[in-house]
C-alpha positions in Angstrom: 83.1 -118.3 132.7 80.1 -116.3 133.9 81.7 -112.9 133.0 79.4 -111.8 130.3 82.4 -111.1 127.8 80.5 -111.6 124.8 80.4 -108.4 123.3 84.4 -109.2 122.6 83.6 -112.9 121.6 84.6 -113.9 117.7 81.8 -114.6 115.4 81.4 -118.4 115.4 80.4 -118.8 111.6 83.7 -120.4 111.4 86.1 -120.5 114.3 89.3 -122.2 115.5 89.8 -122.5 119.0 92.5 -125.3 118.8 96.1 -123.3 118.3 98.0 -126.5 117.9 98.0 -130.1 117.0 95.1 -131.4 114.6 91.8 -130.6 115.0 88.3 -131.5 114.1 85.7 -129.0 112.5 82.6 -129.5 114.8 79.3 -128.0 114.7 77.4 -126.7 117.8 73.8 -126.5 117.5 71.1 -124.7 119.8 67.6 -125.6 118.5 65.5 -123.7 120.8 65.4 -119.8 119.9 66.6 -116.7 121.2 67.9 -113.2 120.4 71.7 -113.5 121.1 73.3 -117.0 121.6 76.6 -117.9 122.3 78.8 -121.2 123.1 81.4 -121.4 125.7 83.6 -124.5 126.8 86.6 -126.4 128.0 88.1 -125.6 124.6 88.0 -121.7 125.2 88.8 -122.3 129.2 85.6 -120.8 130.0 86.8 -117.8 129.5 85.1 -116.8 125.9 82.1 -116.9 124.4 81.7 -117.7 121.0 78.8 -116.1 119.1 76.3 -118.3 117.4 74.6 -117.5 113.9 71.0 -118.6 112.9 70.4 -120.7 110.2 69.1 -119.3 107.1 65.4 -119.3 106.8 65.3 -121.1 110.3 65.6 -118.1 112.8 65.2 -120.3 115.6 68.2 -122.6 115.2 71.8 -121.2 116.0 75.0 -123.0 114.9 78.4 -122.3 115.3 81.6 -124.5 114.0 84.7 -124.5 115.5 88.0 -126.7 115.1 88.4 -128.3 118.0 91.1 -131.2 119.4 90.3 -134.6 119.6 88.7 -135.7 122.9 86.4 -135.0 125.2 84.7 -131.5 125.8 82.4 -129.6 127.9 80.3 -126.9 126.8 77.2 -124.6 127.6 75.2 -121.9 125.9 74.6 -118.5 126.8 71.3 -117.3 125.8 70.1 -113.9 126.0 71.9 -112.9 129.0 71.1 -116.9 130.9 73.1 -120.0 131.0 71.4 -122.8 129.4 72.4 -126.4 128.7 70.7 -128.8 126.0 68.7 -131.1 128.1 68.8 -133.5 125.2 72.1 -134.1 125.2 74.6 -135.9 128.0 75.2 -133.7 130.6 77.5 -134.1 133.5 77.6 -131.8 136.7 80.7 -130.0 137.7 82.4 -127.0 138.8 80.1 -124.5 136.3 76.9 -126.5 137.4 75.1 -128.9 134.7 77.0 -128.9 131.4 77.0 -130.8 128.1 79.4 -133.3 126.9 80.9 -134.5 123.6 83.8 -136.8 122.8 85.3 -135.9 119.3 87.9 -138.5 117.3 89.2 -138.4 113.9 88.7 -142.4 113.6 86.7 -142.9 110.4 84.6 -145.5 112.0 84.0 -143.9 115.0 80.1 -143.0 113.9 76.6 -143.1 116.0 74.5 -146.3 115.8 70.8 -145.4 114.6 69.4 -147.1 118.0 72.0 -145.8 120.7 71.4 -142.7 122.4 74.5 -140.6 123.2 75.9 -137.3 122.3 75.0 -136.3 118.7 77.2 -133.7 116.8 78.0 -133.4 113.0 81.9 -133.3 112.3 82.7 -132.0 109.4 86.4 -133.4 107.7 86.7 -131.7 104.1 83.8 -133.2 102.2 82.8 -136.2 104.3 80.4 -135.7 107.3 79.9 -138.1 109.9 78.7 -138.3 113.6 80.5 -139.3 116.7 78.9 -140.2 120.1 80.4 -141.5 123.7 78.3 -143.6 125.6 79.8 -144.7 128.9 83.0 -143.6 127.6 83.1 -146.2 124.5 82.9 -144.6 120.9 79.7 -146.5 119.2 79.8 -147.7 115.7 77.1 -147.6 113.4 75.3 -146.0 110.3 75.7 -142.1 110.8 72.7 -140.4 112.2 71.2 -137.0 110.6 72.2 -134.2 112.8 69.7 -132.6 115.0 70.4 -129.4 113.4 69.4 -130.9 109.6 66.1 -131.9 111.4 65.2 -128.8 113.3 65.7 -126.4 110.0 63.9 -129.1 107.7 60.9 -129.0 110.2 61.2 -125.0 110.4 60.6 -125.0 106.7 58.0 -127.6 106.4 56.0 -125.7 109.0 56.3 -122.8 107.2 55.6 -123.9 103.6 52.5 -125.7 105.2 51.4 -122.7 107.3 51.3 -120.4 103.8 49.3 -122.6 101.8 46.0 -123.4 102.2 43.0 -126.1 101.5 42.6 -124.7 98.1 46.2 -125.8 96.8 44.9 -129.4 97.5 41.8 -129.3 95.0 42.4 -130.8 91.8 41.8 -129.0 88.5 38.7 -131.4 87.6 37.6 -134.2 89.5 34.6 -135.5 91.1 33.6 -135.9 94.7 31.3 -139.0 95.6 29.0 -138.3 98.5 26.1 -141.1 99.8 22.8 -140.1 101.1 22.5 -141.4 104.8 19.2 -143.2 103.9 21.1 -145.5 101.1 20.7 -149.3 102.3 24.3 -150.2 103.6 24.7 -153.0 100.9 24.3 -150.8 97.8 26.8 -148.1 99.6 29.7 -150.6 99.8 28.7 -151.9 96.2 29.2 -148.0 95.2 32.4 -147.8 97.1 33.5 -150.8 95.5 32.6 -149.9 91.9 33.7 -146.4 91.8 37.4 -147.6 93.3 36.9 -145.4 96.3 38.0 -145.9 99.9 36.1 -143.4 101.9 32.8 -141.5 101.1 31.3 -138.6 102.9 27.6 -138.9 103.9 24.8 -136.3 103.4 21.7 -135.7 105.5 19.4 -134.1 102.7 16.7 -133.6 105.8 19.6 -131.6 107.6 21.4 -130.2 104.8 24.7 -131.3 106.0 27.3 -133.6 105.7 27.2 -135.7 108.8 30.1 -138.1 108.4 31.9 -140.8 106.5 31.4 -144.1 105.5 34.7 -146.2 105.6 36.1 -149.5 105.2 36.2 -149.9 109.2 32.3 -149.6 108.9 32.3 -152.9 106.7 34.7 -154.6 108.5 32.7 -153.9 111.7 29.5 -155.0 110.0 31.1 -158.3 108.8 32.2 -159.0 112.2 28.8 -158.1 113.2 27.3 -160.6 110.8 30.2 -163.6 112.1 29.0 -163.3 115.5 26.2 -165.5 117.1 23.1 -163.6 117.9 23.6 -160.7 116.0 21.0 -158.2 115.8 22.2 -157.7 112.2 20.9 -160.4 109.7 22.0 -160.8 106.0 18.4 -159.7 105.1 18.4 -156.7 106.9 21.8 -155.5 104.9 19.5 -155.2 102.4 17.2 -152.8 103.5 19.5 -151.4 106.2 20.3 -147.6 105.6 23.7 -146.0 106.6 21.7 -143.9 109.2 20.7 -146.9 111.0 24.2 -148.7 110.9 25.9 -145.6 112.3 23.3 -145.6 115.2 23.8 -149.1 116.0 27.6 -148.8 115.8 27.5 -145.7 118.0 25.2 -148.2 120.6 27.2 -150.9 120.1 31.0 -149.0 120.0 30.3 -145.6 121.4 30.2 -146.7 125.6 32.9 -144.5 127.5 33.6 -145.0 131.0 29.8 -146.5 131.2 28.3 -143.4 129.2 27.2 -143.2 125.9 29.3 -140.8 123.9 27.1 -138.1 122.1 27.0 -137.7 118.7 30.2 -136.2 117.2 30.2 -133.6 114.5 31.6 -134.0 111.3 35.2 -133.4 111.1 35.6 -130.9 108.2 38.0 -128.2 107.1 37.1 -124.9 105.1 39.6 -124.2 101.9 40.6 -121.3 103.6 42.5 -123.3 106.3 46.3 -123.8 106.3 47.4 -126.8 104.9 49.0 -127.4 108.7 45.9 -127.0 110.2 44.2 -129.6 108.2 47.4 -132.2 108.7 46.8 -131.6 112.7 42.9 -132.0 112.2 43.8 -135.5 110.5 46.3 -136.6 112.8 44.6 -135.4 115.9 41.2 -137.4 115.4 42.9 -140.4 114.1 41.3 -140.3 110.8 42.4 -140.5 106.8 40.4 -138.0 105.4 38.7 -134.6 105.9 36.2 -133.1 103.7 37.0 -129.8 102.2 33.5 -127.8 102.7 32.6 -124.3 101.7 29.7 -122.6 102.4 28.9 -118.6 101.6 26.7 -118.7 104.5 27.5 -117.8 107.9 25.7 -120.5 109.4 26.9 -123.0 107.3 23.9 -124.0 105.1 23.9 -124.8 101.4 27.5 -126.8 102.0 29.6 -127.3 99.1 31.7 -130.6 98.9 35.0 -129.6 97.0 37.6 -132.3 97.8 38.5 -135.2 100.3 41.6 -133.8 101.8 44.4 -136.4 102.7 47.7 -136.7 104.3 49.0 -138.2 100.9 47.7 -135.2 98.9 49.5 -132.6 101.3 52.6 -134.7 101.2 52.1 -134.3 97.4 52.2 -130.4 97.6 55.4 -130.9 100.0 57.1 -133.2 98.0 56.2 -130.9 94.5 57.7 -127.6 96.1 61.2 -129.2 97.5 61.8 -131.9 95.0 64.1 -129.3 92.9 65.4 -127.5 95.8 66.2 -130.2 98.4 69.2 -128.2 99.9 66.3 -125.9 101.4 65.4 -129.2 103.3 68.4 -131.1 104.6 67.0 -134.4 105.3 65.3 -135.1 102.1 68.5 -137.0 101.0 69.3 -138.7 104.0 68.9 -142.8 104.0 65.8 -143.3 106.0 67.6 -145.8 108.3 69.8 -142.5 109.8 66.4 -140.5 110.9 64.4 -141.4 113.8 61.1 -142.7 111.9 58.8 -145.5 111.3 58.8 -148.7 112.8 61.5 -151.4 112.3 62.1 -155.1 113.0 63.6 -155.0 116.8 67.1 -156.0 117.5 67.5 -159.5 119.2 67.7 -158.9 122.9 66.0 -155.6 123.1 63.2 -155.9 125.5 61.6 -152.5 124.7 60.9 -153.2 121.4 57.5 -154.6 119.7 57.6 -157.2 116.7 55.8 -155.8 113.7 52.3 -156.8 113.2 52.7 -159.3 109.7 50.5 -162.3 108.9 51.5 -165.4 106.2 48.9 -165.5 103.0 47.1 -168.8 104.5 45.9 -167.0 107.9 42.2 -166.2 108.4 40.3 -163.1 106.9 39.1 -162.9 110.2 42.6 -162.8 111.9 43.8 -160.0 109.5 40.5 -157.6 109.9 40.9 -157.9 113.6 44.7 -157.0 113.3 43.5 -154.1 111.4 41.1 -153.2 113.9 43.1 -153.5 117.2 46.0 -152.3 115.9 44.7 -149.4 114.3 46.6 -149.8 111.0 45.5 -149.1 107.7 47.4 -152.3 106.1 49.4 -155.5 107.2 52.2 -156.8 105.3 51.8 -160.4 103.9 55.2 -162.4 104.4 56.2 -166.0 103.7 58.1 -168.2 106.2 61.0 -166.1 105.9 59.4 -162.7 106.4 59.7 -161.7 102.8 57.3 -159.4 101.2 54.4 -161.2 99.2 51.6 -158.7 99.2 49.7 -156.2 102.0 46.2 -156.3 103.0 44.5 -152.8 103.4 41.4 -151.8 105.0 40.1 -150.8 101.5 40.7 -154.3 100.4 37.5 -155.4 102.5 35.2 -153.9 99.7 35.7 -156.4 97.4 33.7 -158.8 99.3 31.0 -156.7 97.8 31.5 -158.2 94.6 28.9 -160.5 93.6 27.9 -160.6 97.1 30.8 -162.4 98.3 30.3 -161.7 101.9 26.6 -163.3 102.1 28.2 -167.0 101.5 31.8 -167.0 103.0 32.9 -167.3 106.8 35.7 -165.0 107.9 37.7 -167.7 109.5 37.6 -169.9 106.7 38.6 -167.9 104.2 42.3 -167.1 103.9 44.0 -163.9 103.0 45.3 -165.3 99.7 41.8 -166.2 98.8 40.6 -162.5 100.0 43.0 -160.9 97.8 42.7 -162.6 95.0 39.0 -161.3 94.6 40.3 -157.8 94.0 43.0 -159.0 91.6 42.8 -160.1 88.0 42.0 -163.7 87.6 45.6 -163.8 85.5 47.1 -162.1 88.0 49.9 -164.6 90.3 50.1 -164.4 93.9 52.7 -161.8 95.1 53.0 -160.0 92.1 53.9 -156.6 92.8 51.5 -154.5 90.1 50.1 -150.8 90.6 49.7 -149.4 94.3 49.6 -152.4 96.0 52.8 -152.9 98.0 55.2 -149.7 98.3 58.8 -150.7 99.0 61.8 -148.8 99.8 65.4 -150.0 101.2 66.9 -148.5 104.8 69.5 -147.0 102.2 66.9 -145.1 100.3 66.6 -141.3 100.8 63.7 -139.9 102.7 62.4 -138.0 99.6 61.8 -141.4 98.0 59.6 -142.6 100.4 57.8 -139.4 100.7 57.3 -139.6 97.1 56.0 -143.4 97.2 53.4 -142.1 100.2 52.2 -139.4 98.2 50.4 -141.7 96.0 46.8 -141.9 96.2 45.7 -145.0 98.3 49.0 -145.4 100.0 49.3 -145.4 103.6 52.3 -147.4 104.4 55.7 -147.9 102.9 57.4 -151.2 103.5 61.2 -151.0 104.3 62.6 -154.2 102.8 66.2 -155.9 102.7 67.5 -155.9 99.0 67.3 -159.4 97.2 65.4 -161.3 99.7 62.4 -158.7 100.0 62.5 -159.4 103.9 60.7 -156.6 106.0 62.6 -154.6 107.7 60.5 -151.7 108.9 57.3 -149.6 107.9 57.2 -146.0 107.4 53.3 -144.6 107.3 52.0 -141.2 106.3 51.1 -140.4 110.0 55.3 -141.3 110.9 56.0 -138.9 108.2 53.9 -136.1 109.2 54.2 -136.4 113.0 58.0 -136.4 112.2 57.9 -133.2 110.1 55.6 -131.7 112.4 57.3 -132.8 116.0 54.5 -134.0 117.2 
């Protein structure tokens, strides 16, 4: 096995190694790069090295397709003169050190469960693809899971696309970007957000000549919670004259203590139009924010900044969908059912001690409980369900600005107002509760392809897609924008 013999190996673009009996075409994948990569194993009696070929468009992923007899096989990779095994796949220790193992079968019902760990390996049988697994010697049943090769190829091509395109690609042909002066009263600023139908606005400090922050629904949520708190330092009367600047400082004093020390003023997280879409997406994810202002300045010191756009993950995702939609073959995972991809949060299976239940609320729960859940869970929206967990509506952070209408926030108590009542404030009086209109509830089925979920999430204002059961609309899972990008960027 450990003789070099690689120069005399076969090119394994499609190699047959079993000369007799029924065989199963199987794909081996090495997704960790290298210059020359080979695979060897028990199916070659460890005496022959089969050369692996780089995948087109993704030079760090190597593959080889071999015809193997059904049963247990051991294998190992020979990468740039060094024997390696894939730590992400099952291994055993034996005569040749640590080696990977795979079990192949011709039975059609031998497939991999989405939640079952084990060996993942594509098996091509004419036009039928499936995945097989061995766990404790038993074949597992379930929905076929997308292959590691398809994931690596797709990630590579998405990363390349995002690295080659910049913030300029996000700029619309026409439109407006609304910014608020930090000296505006808080009350007036939230009226503006509600009337303009925007969830977030950059803050401008005219004295410093800079954009200094963002005003978001989270600010309004925290203000309302302050008003509800006994002995609050912020009264309803003060809200009429309390400026954004004063609120931001009070917020820092109240929520900005860390390890007993005050956190210093944080500079505004922003991007330039020259930054790659990949870098902009990473800024959003790493800072846990929903929006990044795209700011341009012709001066080296950043003076006289121009606000060009508010970049978001949904806008970047729209660029990805537009580019790959008509060439889904270049992104193998786009046509895969979302239930076969390790993505999102799902309703835990009965008896699974490691899963956490999805955060959901009933329509008659208090608005206070919804706001607490939004803040504590750090999510953008919460599914509102009936007693059977069937989706009725969703309450999002941006819905809170509806309380600015007619100064509703001045004469309601969060504990007494239900989510149903709060949602009616932002809907037409003739719209029945639970009526799915506009962008409110974006739903998909677990069998829908990833592309459909991505297109739903690329709509402005949509942060989460609810995976529901056909017919009953029972919530089975949730996929968010951040889930998509963390998966695509392998974070």
